[in-house]
C-alpha positions in Angstrom: 105.8 63.0 -92.1 109.2 64.7 -91.9 111.9 62.5 -93.2 113.8 60.8 -90.4 117.0 62.7 -89.7 119.8 60.2 -89.5 122.3 60.2 -86.7 124.4 63.3 -86.0 122.4 66.1 -87.5 125.1 68.4 -86.1 127.3 67.9 -89.2 124.8 70.2 -90.9 124.0 72.3 -87.8 127.3 72.6 -86.0 130.6 71.0 -86.6 132.8 72.2 -89.4 135.5 73.1 -86.9 139.1 72.8 -87.9 141.7 71.0 -86.0 140.7 68.1 -83.8 144.2 67.1 -83.0 144.7 69.2 -79.8 145.8 67.9 -76.4 144.3 69.6 -73.4 147.1 69.5 -70.8 144.6 70.1 -68.0 142.5 67.0 -68.8 144.6 64.7 -71.0 146.6 61.9 -69.5 147.9 60.1 -72.5 147.6 60.1 -76.3 147.3 56.7 -78.0 148.1 56.2 -81.6 145.7 53.5 -82.8 146.8 50.8 -85.1 145.6 51.8 -88.6 144.5 48.2 -89.3 142.3 48.2 -86.2 140.2 51.4 -86.0 139.0 52.2 -82.5 135.4 52.3 -83.7 134.1 49.6 -86.0 130.9 47.8 -86.9 127.2 48.9 -86.9 125.9 51.3 -84.1 122.5 52.6 -83.2 121.4 55.7 -81.2 119.4 54.4 -78.2 118.6 57.5 -76.1 119.6 61.2 -75.6 120.0 63.6 -72.7 119.7 67.4 -73.1 122.4 69.5 -71.5 121.3 72.9 -72.8 118.0 74.6 -73.6 119.7 76.0 -76.8 120.8 74.0 -79.8 118.7 71.4 -81.6 115.1 70.9 -80.5 113.6 67.8 -78.8 111.8 67.1 -82.0 115.0 67.0 -83.9 116.7 64.9 -81.2 113.8 62.4 -81.2 114.1 62.0 -84.9 117.7 60.9 -84.5 116.6 58.0 -82.1 117.0 54.6 -83.7 119.4 55.9 -86.4 122.3 53.8 -87.4 125.9 54.5 -88.3 128.5 52.2 -90.0 132.2 52.3 -89.1 134.6 50.6 -91.6 138.4 50.8 -91.8 138.2 53.0 -95.0 134.7 54.3 -95.0 132.3 55.7 -92.3 128.6 56.3 -93.0 126.8 58.5 -90.6 123.3 59.4 -91.6 123.4 61.0 -95.1 127.1 61.7 -95.0 129.9 59.4 -96.0 133.5 59.8 -94.8 136.5 58.4 -96.8 139.7 57.4 -95.1 138.9 58.6 -91.6 141.7 58.9 -89.0 141.4 58.7 -85.3 143.1 60.1 -82.2 142.5 58.7 -78.7 142.9 60.6 -75.5 142.7 59.1 -72.0 141.3 61.9 -69.8 140.2 62.7 -66.3 136.4 62.3 -66.5 135.4 65.1 -64.2 137.9 67.6 -65.6 137.1 66.8 -69.2 133.3 66.9 -68.9 133.3 70.0 -66.7 135.6 72.1 -68.8 134.6 70.7 -72.2 130.9 70.4 -71.9 130.0 72.1 -68.5 128.4 68.9 -67.1 129.5 66.5 -64.4 129.9 62.7 -64.8 126.7 62.0 -62.7 124.6 63.9 -65.3 125.8 61.4 -67.9 125.8 58.5 -65.5 129.5 57.9 -66.0 131.1 56.3 -63.0 134.7 55.9 -64.2 137.4 58.3 -63.1 139.1 58.0 -66.5 137.5 57.8 -69.9 138.7 57.5 -73.5 137.9 60.3 -76.0 138.0 59.2 -79.7 138.3 62.0 -82.2 137.4 61.2 -85.9 139.1 63.5 -88.3 140.1 63.8 -92.0 141.3 66.3 -94.5 142.2 68.7 -91.6 138.7 68.8 -90.3 137.2 67.4 -87.1 134.1 65.4 -87.7 133.1 64.0 -84.3 134.4 63.4 -80.8 133.1 60.3 -79.1 133.1 59.5 -75.3 133.8 55.8 -75.2 132.2 54.2 -72.1 132.9 50.5 -73.1 133.7 48.7 -76.3 130.0 48.6 -77.1 128.8 51.9 -75.7 129.7 55.5 -76.5 128.3 59.0 -76.2 128.5 62.0 -78.6 127.5 65.6 -77.9 125.6 67.4 -80.6 124.7 71.0 -80.2 123.7 70.8 -76.5 122.4 67.2 -76.6 124.2 64.0 -75.6 123.3 60.9 -77.7 124.0 57.4 -76.4 125.1 54.8 -79.0 125.2 51.0 -78.7 127.0 48.6 -81.0 124.6 46.2 -82.6 127.0 44.3 -84.7 130.8 43.8 -85.2 130.2 43.1 -88.9 128.9 45.2 -91.7 126.8 43.2 -94.2 128.5 42.7 -97.6 127.3 45.3 -100.0 125.9 47.7 -97.3 128.4 50.4 -98.1 127.8 50.1 -101.8 124.1 50.3 -101.1 124.6 53.7 -99.4 126.7 54.9 -102.4 124.1 53.6 -104.9 121.3 55.4 -103.0 123.1 58.7 -103.3 124.7 59.3 -99.9 126.3 62.8 -100.0 130.1 62.8 -100.3 130.3 66.2 -98.7 132.1 65.8 -95.4 134.8 63.2 -95.5 135.7 63.1 -99.2 137.2 65.6 -101.6 134.2 65.2 -103.9 132.2 68.4 -104.6 128.8 68.6 -106.1 129.9 71.5 -108.2 133.0 73.4 -109.3 132.7 76.4 -106.9 135.9 77.3 -105.1 134.9 78.3 -101.6 137.0 79.9 -98.9 135.9 81.6 -95.6 137.9 83.1 -92.8 137.1 84.3 -89.2 139.5 87.0 -88.3 139.7 88.0 -84.6 140.9 91.6 -84.0 142.1 93.6 -81.0 142.0 97.4 -80.9 142.5 100.1 -78.4 139.4 101.5 -76.7 140.0 105.2 -76.9 137.7 105.9 -74.0 139.0 103.2 -71.6 142.2 103.5 -69.6 143.2 102.0 -66.3 145.8 104.3 -64.9 148.4 104.6 -67.7 147.3 101.2 -69.2 145.4 101.0 -72.4 142.2 98.8 -72.4 141.3 96.8 -75.5 138.2 95.7 -77.3 137.7 92.7 -79.6 135.7 91.8 -82.6 135.5 89.1 -85.3 135.1 89.6 -89.0 133.7 86.9 -91.3 134.8 87.0 -95.0 133.4 84.5 -97.5 134.6 84.0 -101.1 133.0 81.9 -103.8 135.1 81.6 -107.0 137.1 84.6 -105.8 134.0 86.8 -105.5 133.4 88.3 -102.1 129.8 88.4 -100.9 128.7 90.4 -97.8 131.2 90.8 -95.0 130.1 90.8 -91.4 131.5 91.5 -88.0 130.4 90.9 -84.4 131.7 91.9 -80.9 134.2 89.7 -79.1 136.0 86.7 -80.5 133.9 84.0 -82.3 136.1 81.0 -82.0 135.7 77.7 -83.9 136.5 74.7 -81.7 136.1 70.9 -82.0 133.1 71.1 -79.7 131.4 73.9 -81.6 131.7 77.7 -81.7 132.7 79.6 -78.6 132.5 83.2 -77.6 135.7 84.6 -75.9 136.3 88.1 -74.5 137.1 90.1 -71.3 134.9 91.3 -68.5 136.2 94.1 -66.2 135.2 93.9 -62.6 135.4 97.0 -60.5 136.6 97.0 -56.9 136.7 100.5 -55.3 139.5 102.2 -57.2 140.8 99.0 -58.9 139.8 96.9 -61.9 140.3 93.2 -62.4 140.0 91.8 -65.9 138.5 88.3 -66.3 138.7 86.4 -69.6 135.6 84.4 -70.4 135.2 81.6 -72.8 131.9 79.6 -73.3 130.0 77.8 -76.1 127.7 80.1 -78.0 124.7 77.9 -77.0 125.3 78.5 -73.3 125.4 81.6 -71.1 128.6 83.3 -69.9 130.2 81.2 -67.2 131.2 84.2 -65.1 130.0 83.4 -61.6 129.9 85.2 -58.3 132.4 82.6 -57.1 134.9 83.9 -59.6 134.6 87.4 -58.2 134.2 87.0 -54.5 137.7 85.8 -53.6 139.4 88.6 -55.4 141.3 91.0 -53.2 142.9 93.9 -55.0 145.3 96.7 -54.0 145.9 97.6 -57.6 144.4 96.8 -61.0 145.0 93.7 -63.1 144.6 94.3 -66.8 144.7 91.5 -69.4 144.8 91.4 -73.2 144.6 88.6 -75.7 147.5 88.2 -78.1 146.4 85.0 -79.8 143.6 82.4 -79.6 143.4 79.1 -81.5 141.1 76.1 -81.2 142.4 75.0 -77.8 144.9 77.6 -76.5 145.0 81.3 -75.7 148.0 83.5 -75.4 147.5 86.5 -73.0 149.5 89.3 -71.5 148.7 90.4 -67.9 149.7 93.7 -66.3 149.4 93.3 -62.5 149.6 96.6 -60.6 149.3 95.0 -57.2 152.4 96.3 -55.5 155.2 96.7 -58.1 153.7 96.7 -61.6 154.5 93.5 -63.5 153.8 92.5 -67.1 153.7 88.7 -67.8 153.1 86.4 -70.8 151.4 83.0 -70.5 149.5 80.4 -72.6 146.5 78.7 -71.2 144.0 76.0 -72.3 140.8 77.6 -73.4 138.8 74.9 -71.6 140.2 76.0 -68.2 141.1 79.7 -68.6 140.1 80.6 -65.0 141.6 77.9 -63.0 144.3 76.4 -65.3 148.0 76.7 -64.8 150.0 78.2 -67.7 151.5 75.5 -69.9 155.3 75.3 -70.4 156.7 75.7 -73.9 158.0 72.1 -73.7 154.5 70.9 -73.1 153.6 71.8 -76.6 156.9 71.8 -78.5 158.9 69.1 -76.7 162.5 69.2 -75.7 163.6 71.0 -78.9 161.3 73.9 -78.1 162.6 74.1 -74.6 166.2 74.2 -75.9 165.2 77.0 -78.4 163.5 78.9 -75.6 166.6 79.0 -73.4 168.9 79.6 -76.4 166.8 82.6 -77.3 167.0 84.0 -73.8 170.8 83.4 -73.6 171.4 85.0 -77.0 169.4 88.1 -76.0 171.2 88.5 -72.6 174.6 88.0 -74.1 174.0 90.5 -76.9 174.3 93.4 -74.4 177.4 93.6 -72.2 175.5 95.4 -69.4 172.7 92.8 -69.5 175.3 90.0 -69.4 176.9 91.4 -66.3 173.8 92.6 -64.4 171.6 89.5 -65.1 174.1 86.7 -65.3 172.1 84.6 -62.8 168.7 85.1 -64.5 167.0 82.0 -65.8 163.8 82.6 -67.7 160.6 80.8 -66.7 159.6 78.2 -69.2 155.9 79.3 -68.8 156.8 82.9 -69.7 156.1 82.8 -73.5 153.4 83.8 -76.0 152.6 84.2 -79.7 153.0 87.2 -81.9 152.6 87.9 -85.7 155.7 88.4 -87.7 155.9 88.6 -91.5 152.7 86.7 -92.1 153.3 83.9 -89.5 152.6 83.2 -85.9 155.9 83.0 -83.9 156.9 82.4 -80.3 158.4 85.1 -78.1 159.7 84.6 -74.5 159.8 87.1 -71.7 162.3 87.6 -68.9 160.8 89.4 -65.8 163.3 91.2 -63.6 162.6 92.8 -60.1 164.4 95.9 -59.0 164.1 98.0 -55.9 162.3 100.6 -57.9 159.9 98.2 -59.6 159.8 95.5 -62.3 160.9 95.4 -65.9 160.9 92.8 -68.6 162.7 91.9 -71.8 161.3 90.0 -74.7 163.3 87.6 -77.0 162.6 85.5 -80.1 162.2 81.7 -79.8 163.3 80.1 -83.0 161.0 77.2 -83.2 157.8 76.8 -85.3 154.5 76.6 -83.3 153.1 73.1 -83.8 149.7 72.2 -85.1 148.5 71.6 -81.6 148.8 75.4 -81.1 148.4 76.9 -84.6 146.4 74.8 -87.1 147.1 76.5 -90.4 149.9 79.0 -90.9 151.0 78.7 -94.6 151.4 81.4 -97.2 150.6 80.9 -100.9 152.4 84.1 -101.7 155.8 85.1 -100.3 156.1 87.9 -97.8 158.5 89.8 -100.2 155.9 89.5 -103.0 153.2 90.9 -100.7 155.4 93.9 -99.8 156.1 94.5 -103.5 152.3 94.6 -104.3 151.3 96.4 -101.0 154.3 98.2 -99.4 152.2 99.3 -96.5 151.4 95.7 -95.5 152.1 94.7 -91.9 150.6 91.2 -92.1 149.0 88.7 -94.5 146.9 85.6 -94.6 146.3 83.3 -97.6 143.6 80.6 -97.8 144.3 76.9 -98.0 142.6 77.0 -101.4 145.2 79.6 -102.5 142.5 81.7 -104.0 142.4 84.8 -101.8 144.7 86.8 -99.6 143.9 89.1 -96.7 146.5 91.9 -96.4 146.6 94.0 -93.2 147.9 97.5 -93.0 147.9 99.9 -90.1 144.5 101.2 -90.9 142.8 98.9 -93.4 142.3 95.3 -94.5 142.8 94.6 -98.2 141.4 91.5 -99.9 143.2 90.3 -103.0 142.7 87.3 -105.3 145.6 85.0 -106.0 146.4 84.0 -109.6 149.3 81.7 -110.3 150.9 82.4 -107.0 150.7 86.2 -107.3 148.3 88.8 -105.8 145.9 90.6 -108.1 147.0 94.0 -109.3 144.4 95.7 -107.1 142.5 94.6 -104.0 138.9 93.5 -104.7 137.6 94.8 -101.3 138.9 97.2 -98.7 137.8 97.3 -95.0 138.6 100.2 -92.8 140.2 99.3 -89.5 140.7 101.0 -86.2 144.1 102.6 -86.0 146.7 99.9 -85.0 144.1 97.1 -85.0 145.9 93.8 -84.7 144.9 90.2 -85.6 144.7 87.7 -82.7 142.9 84.9 -84.5 142.7 83.6 -88.1 140.7 80.4 -88.8 139.9 79.2 -92.3 137.0 77.1 -93.6 136.9 75.7 -97.1 134.4 73.9 -99.3 130.9 73.4 -97.9 132.0 74.1 -94.4 131.7 77.8 -95.1 127.9 77.5 -95.0 127.9 76.1 -91.5 130.3 78.7 -90.3 128.3 81.5 -91.8 125.0 80.2 -90.5 126.4 80.0 -86.9 128.1 83.4 -87.2 125.0 85.1 -88.4 123.0 83.9 -85.3 125.1 86.4 -83.3 124.6 90.2 -83.1 126.3 90.9 -86.5 126.7 94.0 -88.6 127.3 94.1 -92.3 130.5 95.9 -93.2 130.1 98.2 -96.2 
């Protein structure tokens, strides 16, 4: 008989997703910092039942094998199935039940038999990785979603028997998820790179249309194996992997771009109800400038009436119906001050601008992200209406994007050192392991190894790019997480890059 799969098989199948620390401003009411001496989940728990939300994902057989499995939550150690987590940390969100379940999991509260208007979400994290996200019904009941299936857990004891945790260790529980212990000395790094490039055959009036793709690069001990790519953006999120892209809907002589975002184990959520209300007198073209785990930065050119180009940042969970966030929502008051200071400095730098636009106050929602010298940076936009049309001016916002927006943005090699080795470089990414670097030029991607803080003399691989192709996403996986990422990536329509 197949060995019983302990609770949460998804650690193997699904979640190696970075960054669980994000606040969704559409669904989140309040963030609670739990007392470290009193973890929000403790004791012994058992899986009592499950409910399937998707026909994809794990099978009913796999789900049934999880039934009856137990998990131990201790202040310093958590044991879930065959995985042990050291020094877990937690974040608690109080959210609107309907909004959260609808946009995060595409189900309504009745499906899960949840009656409360507000629920708590507990995220368990460690070492920069998100392990699980629990829906807390009561102190003794919680739900977790695993690859399209919701599992209901009940607390069976507040106490953990003395010696229980040691027993798991003695029996060989894998220290592969929550600890830094590796079962070998292999140095592993993997990166998902999302790219945007011009579609040479697609224009809407004078506006260029774009296509998107994602490249997967995996390194083991600084040796690159096969490299793959797939259409659209393959985005790692705390609820699993999502597919993000743009659909163009035609109306007579006009086109309306609609950004879609949905879990890879579900179908696209583009509905007739999204299309029916649209009334166009001109085209609306959108392009993605950046996407992270929870937020997306887009540029919209609206040709209804006077052509207008705007920037905005939206929560991925609510791209269609969500309002753009303000820069202060994610950076606080200091970011708001930097935003207005950047606008003021730009306007005052030109005497004509200073006189013509003295009464202009930029909209705090009018900002986005761009790459500059190997880092993600903010830029703001001022839109101005004239009798003859609309125009805009972009300015720098001198504040660092927080981890809620950009999870990892460090360089193991200075930008100047990169330019010395590769003068044609326009961008660079280095892994958290500081073992490989991805250098972008205008027409190629160069992969270097890193030795003692320096790039190798020559790149170990070269990938040809479309002319002017730009990065809109970079997400790193390290250690054994690379296997889960690659496994999920290869389930899509991928092509090997020679």
